[in-house]
N, C-alpha and C positions, 0 to 999 in steps of 0.2 A: 426559889430559882425556877425560871421558866425552862421547860424542856424543849428540845428541838422539835419542830413540826415540819413535815414534808411539804414541799410545794405542790405535790400531786393533789392535795385536798383543796387547793386554792383555785377552785373552778367556780364559774358563775352559777348562781342558783337557778333552778328551773322555775321561772316566774309564774307559770300557770299554777304551781302549788300555792303561791301567795294569793292568787285569785280564789282558789278553792278554800283557803283559810278564811278569807273575807266572806265568802259565800256561806261557810259553816257558821261564822259569827252572826250573820244575818238570820240564818235559820234558827239559831239558838234563841233569838229574841221573839220567835213565833212568826216571823215574816217568811213568805215563800221565796224560793229561788228556782229559776229555770236554768238548768245546767247546760249551757252551750260553750263552756270553756274547756272541756276535757274531751279527748278522743277515746271515750270508752263507750262501747255499744250499750244501748239501753235494753238489751236482751240478755238472758242467761245463756250459758253454753247450751248447744242443742240437746234435745231430750236424750237422744241415743248416747251421747257422750256422758251425760249425767247418770244414765242407767248403768253404763259399763263401769263407771267409777264406783257406784254404789255396790255393785256385785263384787268388784275387786276388793273393796273394803272388808267384805265378809269372807272372801275365799282365798285371797292372795296374801303372801308374806309382805310384799311391797318393800323389798330391800334394794340394795344397789343394783344398777343395771350396767350394761356396757357403757363406757364413757361417751360413746357417740350415739347411744340410743338402742332401744330394743329392736331386734330384727324385723318384727312384724310392722312396727311403725315406719321404719326405714323403707320397707317394701311398699307400704301404702303411699309413701311420699313419691317413690319411683312411679307407681301406677298413676298418681295424680299428674305427673309430668307427661306421661304417655297420653292420658285422656285430654288434658287441657292444652298441651303444647305440641302434641305428636312428637315427643322427644324421649329418646331412651337414655336414661341416666343410670350408670352403674351404682348399685347400692353402696359400694365402698366409698363413694363420693358424698354420701349423705351424712351430715353431722346433726343430730338432734341436740338442741341447746336449751338452756334455761331462759326462755324468752329470746326475742331478737337481740336484747341488750347484751346477753352473753355471747351471742353470735358476733356482734360488732367488736366486743372486747377481744375475743379469740382471734378474729381476723386482723385487728390492728396489731396485736402482739406478735402474731406469726409473720406478718408482712413487713412491718416497719420498725426501724431502729430510732432511738432518740435523735432528734435533729432532722429527721426526714420531713418532707413537705407533702401534704395531702390536700387536694383541692376540694372545696365544698361550694355549692351554690348558696348565695344569700338572696332570699331567705331559705332556711332549711331547718330540719329538726335539730334543736340545740344540743342534744346529747352527743351527736357526732363530734361536735367541736370540743365538748367538755371531756369526753373519753379520750380523744386524741391528746388534749393537753395533759391529762392525767398520766399518760404513758410517754410524755415528752416529745410528742410529734407536733409539728407546726401545721395549723389549719390555714390554708390559703384561700381567700375569698375569690370566687369566680364571678366576674362582672356579667350578670345575666339580667334580662328585662323581659317585658311582655312580648317582644318580637320573637322570642323562642319559647314562650310560655314558661319563662323562668327556668328552663332546662339548659344545661351546659352543652356546648358544641366543641368539636375538635379545634375550630378556629379560636374560640375563647380560651381554651386550654393552652394553645400554642404560644400565647402571649404572656404566660405566667412564669416563664423561666423553668428551670429543672423541677420536675415533679416525680414523686415516688408512687403516688396513688391519687385516686379520685373516688369520691362517694357520690352516687346519684340515687334518686328515688322517683319512680314513675308508676302510679300516681304519687305525688309528693305531698309532704306535710311542711308548711301549712297551706299551700296554694291549691291542692287538689289537681294540679296541672299534670299533663302527661307529655312524653316525647311524641312528636309526630311519627306516624308509621315509618319504620325503617331507620329512624334516627338513633335509637339505642344501639342497634346493630352496627351502624356506622361508627358510633363512638367507641363501642367495644373493640372493633377491628383496629381503629386508630390507636387506642391504648395498648393493645397487644403488640402492634408493630413498634410503638414507641417505648416499650418496656415499662409501661405505667400500669400498676395494679388497679383494676376497676372493681369496686365493690358496689353492687346493685341492690338497693333496698326495695324489696318487692312485697312488703307486708300488706299493701292495700290492693293487691291483685284480687280479683273477684268482685271488687266494689268499683265498678265503672259504669258510665251512663252514656254509652255510645260506642266508642272503640274499645277493644279488649286491650289489656296490658300485655306488653311484650317482655319476654324474659331474656336475660343475658347468660342463661345457663349453657348456651351453645358455644360460648367463647372458651378457648382452651386455657385462658389465664384469669378469667373473672371469677369473683366470688358472688354468689347470690345469697342474700339473707331474707328469710321469710318468717312468719309467725302465725300462731293460732289466735292471736289477740284480736284481730280486726274482723276479717270476713267470718271467722269461726266463733267470734264473740266469747273468747276465753282469756281475757286479760289477766285475771287473778290466778290462773292456772300456771302461769310462767313457763310456757313451752313454745319453742320455735324450732327452726331448722336452717341449715346452710347447705348450699351445693358448692362443693370445693373442687378446684382444679387438682389434678393428681399430685402435683408437687407439694400441696399443702395438707394432704390427708393425714400423714403421720405427724408432722409438727403440731397440727391442731389437736389431734388425738392425745398427744403427750401433754399439751397445755390443759386440755379439758380434764384429763385424769388428775392433774395436780391442783387445778383451780376449783373444780366443781365435783370431782369424783364421777358424778353422773347426773343427768336431769331427773326431776322427780318421777318416780315410778307410776304413781297414781295419775299424774298428768299425761304421761305417755299412753296409758291405757285409754283414757278419755279421748285423747287426740286421735288415736287410731280409729276409734268409733266415729268420730266427727266426720270423717271422710264419707261416711254413709248417710249423711244428714243434709245433702245438698238441697233437697226440696224445702226443708225448713229454713235453711240459711238463705236461699233465694227469696223467701218471704221477708226475711229481715232486710235484704237489699232493696226490695220493692218499697218498704217503708222509708228507707233512707232516700230513695229516689223521689218519693212524694214530698218528704220533708225538705229536700233540696229545692224543689220548685217553690214551695211556700216561702222559704227563707230568702231565696233570690228575689222574689217579688217584693217582700217586705223591705229588704235592704235597698233595693233599687228605688223604692218609693221615698226613702230617706236620703237619696243621693249618695249611697254607699255602694260603689261599683266594684266588682271583683278585679283584683290585680291581674289575674289570669283566668282562663276558662276552667271552672271547677269540674273537670271531666271525670274525676275519680276520687277515691277516698271518701271522707264525709266532712270536708271543710270548705268554707268560703273565706278567702283572705281579701279584705277590702281596704281601700284607701280611705282613711278617716279625715283627711284634710278638709273636705267640704264642711265638716261640722266641728272639727277639733284638730289642732296641731300637735297635741300631746296625747298619744294613744293610752298611756296608763290612766290619765285623768278621765279620758273618754270612757274607758272600761269601768272605772270607779263610779262615775256618774250614771252610767247605764245600769249598773247593779243597784245602786242606791235608789234610783228613781223609778226603775221598772221591775227590778228583780231578775233581770236577764244577765247571766254571767258570760262574759267573753274574755278572750286573752289578748293582751297587748302584743303587737308585732315585734317588740324588743326581745322577746324570747327567741325569735327566729332570725332576726336581722339586727345586729347591734348598731348598725349605721343608719339604715333607712326605716327601721321598724317603729320609730316614734310616731309615724303617721299611718300606721297600719294596725289592723286587728283581725284576729281569727275567730270565726264562729263555727262551731261544730254542729252538725245536724243529725247526729246518731242517737239523740235522746228519743223518748217515746213520741209517737205521732201526736198525742194530745199536748205534750209539753212544747214541741216545736210549733204547733199551730197557735198555741197561746203566746209563745215568745214572738212569733211573727206579728200577731195582733198588737202586742205591746210596743214593739219596735215601730210599727206604722203610726201608732198613736203618740209616740214619744215626741215631746217638743223641747228641743235643745237649742 
C-alpha cells in the first residue's frame, strides 16, 4: 500500500545539478571539464577565516549558539553596514542564518500564509519559486525585459493584481543585472506604501563591475538576505544573515529556534574573521572581473549576446537562439564537444528559458581563459 506523500516535495529539480552530474560522468571517463555551470567561487574561504576556524577546533566547545547568531558576528555585520552603506543597523535586527537558503525559508514562513501571492522576476533564482511552492505560496511572474535590465518596477507590479510580497535580487542570478541607481529605493518605498513585503536578495554585493550595489536595509518593512557564500567564498560553510524589520525579529527568532536551533558555531567564527580579509577578497573579485571580460569576448564572437548587462555577480546570461532553439541540447552539445559546462535558462525561466543559457565566470583564471578559447573555436 502506498503511503501518502505531501505535495510540498513536488517541486521542480534544480537543473544545474543535472549538468553537474553529466559533467562528473564526463570527468569519470578521464575527459576534462571546465565548470562554468555553477555559481561557486573557485577560491577557498579567506585565509583569516580558515585560521580562525582551525584555532576554534582546538580550543572551543563549538556547541549551540543563540538562535539568531553569536553577538560578535552580529556586531561585525552591523559594522559592515556602517562601513559599506553608512547605515546604522541595530544588532537586534540581525539574524545569522544557515546560509541564505535558511534566510529565505524563515522570511517566507514568517511573512506569508498558504495561498498568498509573491511576485518574482523571470528569469530569477529557481529556489525562490520552489521554496514558496513548498510552503504553499503562489509565485507570480513579473513581466520584465531588457528595458529594465530584467529588474521589476512599481509599474510592472501594479498590473499583477493583489500581492503579498515581492522578491528581488540586485545583482541578480542568472543575469548579473542590477537596478539603476535609486530604483531599488523607489521600489522599496512603493512596496512599503502598498503593504507589500519586499525581500531583497543581496548575496552578490561586493561583486560589481562599475556601480556599487544598493541595499534595501533602510526600508522600515523590507527584509534583506545576504550570505558569506559569494563575495566571501564560503559556500560550504553554510552561513548567511538577514536584516529584519522590527516586527519580524521575534517571529523569526522563534522559527529559527524550532527549525534550526542555531547556525553552525564553527562557521560563525570563520565568518566573523572573514570581515577582516577584504584585501584578499578584493583580489578574488579582480580575478572575476578579468574572467568576465574574457568570457564576454568569447561569447560575443560566437553571436551569444548577454540578455542584460552583467554588471554584478559572476554570471553572463545569453540568448542562445542564434545557434540553438533548445538550450538544454545546446548545453549538452557544448559539454560533449568542448568540455565547457553551462546551465540551461530553463532553471531560471520556465517559459522563455529554452532559448537562454547561463555561464558562470567565478572559476579559476586559467579555467575561464581556456573555456573562452574553446568557445571561440567551437563550430556548431
